[in-house]
One Martini backbone bead per residue (centre of mass of N, CA, C, O) as a GRO file, in nm:
protein
   43
    1UNK     BB    1   8.614  10.220  13.873
    2UNK     BB    2   8.311  10.186  13.816
    3UNK     BB    3   8.290   9.903  13.935
    4UNK     BB    4   8.356   9.984  14.228
    5UNK     BB    5   8.121  10.178  14.269
    6UNK     BB    6   7.893   9.978  14.209
    7UNK     BB    7   7.968   9.775  14.429
    8UNK     BB    8   7.946   9.967  14.669
    9UNK     BB    9   7.650  10.045  14.623
   10UNK     BB   10   7.534   9.760  14.640
   11UNK     BB   11   7.630   9.702  14.928
   12UNK     BB   12   7.480   9.936  15.063
   13UNK     BB   13   7.192   9.860  14.980
   14UNK     BB   14   7.188   9.576  15.100
   15UNK     BB   15   7.250   9.661  15.389
   16UNK     BB   16   7.006   9.847  15.426
   17UNK     BB   17   6.788   9.635  15.373
   18UNK     BB   18   6.876   9.424  15.592
   19UNK     BB   19   6.877   9.634  15.844
   20UNK     BB   20   6.584   9.800  15.788
   21UNK     BB   21   6.422   9.513  15.761
   22UNK     BB   22   6.181   9.278  15.923
   23UNK     BB   23   5.963   9.291  15.700
   24UNK     BB   24   5.776   9.285  15.421
   25UNK     BB   25   5.690   9.578  15.444
   26UNK     BB   26   5.977   9.695  15.471
   27UNK     BB   27   6.075   9.606  15.195
   28UNK     BB   28   5.870   9.766  15.029
   29UNK     BB   29   5.951  10.045  15.134
   30UNK     BB   30   6.248  10.033  15.049
   31UNK     BB   31   6.197   9.993  14.745
   32UNK     BB   32   6.035  10.249  14.707
   33UNK     BB   33   6.254  10.446  14.796
   34UNK     BB   34   6.458  10.360  14.583
   35UNK     BB   35   6.282  10.444  14.342
   36UNK     BB   36   6.276  10.745  14.413
   37UNK     BB   37   6.579  10.795  14.402
   38UNK     BB   38   6.622  10.708  14.108
   39UNK     BB   39   6.418  10.906  13.975
   40UNK     BB   40   6.560  11.165  14.080
   41UNK     BB   41   6.841  11.107  13.952
   42UNK     BB   42   6.733  11.088  13.648
   43UNK     BB   43   6.601  11.399  13.649
   0.00000   0.00000   0.00000
């Protein structure tokens, strides 16, 4: 079950990154936002 949840989350994140950024700057901003989300979830 955990494997399915991780796979679904990975697919969602990849889809969001690919659809939400058209430039290298957009990729950087998306990765930075993802880092903030992960750090907030970890704390």
